[in-house]
Steps between C-alpha positions, in 0.01 A plus 500: 500500500175674410469524121197695370600403147371146564150642454599645163683205344228388254186632339286245682635604842474870415136438412439331835630794701365781279344763724315710242309405186317720251201352317250641252249509787704785652482718189267769369539607137453873422318565172444826309157554351403748226178572314444357153526167319781278368763694697811328635747786492857445630628742764846617398630570852350179640623214280268202452203694642209643301198725509196281435148566382251285688444251216873431478544506877253213533734285289799604710321415824397162359863419419604606851235280661641199315837578664345519847480880536160590642552850643525820299517872577349721231613853408309722255667716238274786390507743212527862613147597396362262766696666781383790714589667830246289693584160342129465422552232234625264774143438619320559170296193409638521143858465631677230293693393811178415684361322194819295475473389864149371428611318187801337664300382802223368273748305286740396777319507837791313660734797460589737782483854362664787687420858407685827513333780698667838451419808299816514290390280205184709465627842610590779261756605765663155518490492880351235729285759677297808425717801415422858602747786457789255485401310815369144525178511703475197724147498643339633183655207309341229717145519358641465148696191603188365669295537180780335302517206740122452499490500120774236490328287764175520307687384188617188686852577620628266771754729667506879510853642472528856635834625366445870568657539849237744625456494878188315613410356162494136612244572771294719267493234227424220748204694635370574150531136395332367813212748488426405138498123555857420392622356829666212311721725286855512638741793524869469414642827622812652350617557857864598452511647151820696466574802280733285294707556187410149384153574361603647165401218261161465674425868446608462138256211460206701631619850405406601854793709623405818691458804279664716769700428814560156648335257741724554800229668710300176515729209409751400767855631531747221402706595808227395746442160656304543825244707311411186301405323821278791598328487161455123536342529844257764374401297193445192715275696740308649206418158356764399247524127422848511339785748537735586215854634480593673174765475353641166615876466441621822664252451784552138606569625852150654503348173379683319779394755762132480412510120485639493854272764651162470324272198495367547148623361167781715357524574129799652322489664159799413283459817299556590138846654546627194686374271225630727221849511655534123478370500144745771393796327663404168340462662157856632536628157601587614852260268685328168445139616508337173604739442790503861622122530474447189712756622755327838515161343574657267754651795688159664526338183631790438741461851643145407602265577212200269481396648165719639221364724228742462210523548124708183496206285616431339164868450419550336839199274446628395157836407651350294782207348306 
């Protein structure tokens, strides 16, 4: 009689036949950066996460490096007076975000730093693209994104992360980088970024929600699957080095599809709402956080993700250290 349970009868045998393993090398830790000094401000809707000033962020990164986390994606939180319709602060040489990139790379050159390229953190409209009469202007947004990417590359970023979902932005940014001598700077495209309900805590952290309307005219419809493959093929042709699916948990089928069909590394963003749900359930005693968090990350890796962006990166590293 065939008995599959024989391969489950002890921990040692289960370890021998384990098909999927998550390690800290798979993880990217998102960090929120604000201007100022001595700031480590908790984010109410995102438990165990903080807004950091650069001086405090350096200490946090150092502690992460000791746990084996080497990759970080940085998001800037701006005060309203720095925002305008053209997101001009994003490429201003006085931008604290750009200064922080320089400081982190000077102190910890071994880190991999991934940026965020989109207008929304810097825009007075709160949209990822340029707004005119209620419409998001695609082609007019591209030069702004190009300037933003060049400024970040000049600051020392390792990987540019276009999260805006404008058509043609990967090719535009790649051309700008190459023409200005940044051929070595990579692009991690937010290829299949869905108009999801799971972004709430992130927008709270950065206070970057749209002032009017929503993002459905440029982020993908959650109902669509084949469209993600089309986006992936375009980003690959335009010069992306990594492709990302965002969010992760409700879109594991998209992660799996891209892993099967595209010969580039696939990243998945385990977003703020997914993380916050586990935290809330654990705080109410409904879930064991450590076990459910590890199972969540395992499911993303099993679906095909080579890279997982997750707020649980440090907690996972502390558990497995």
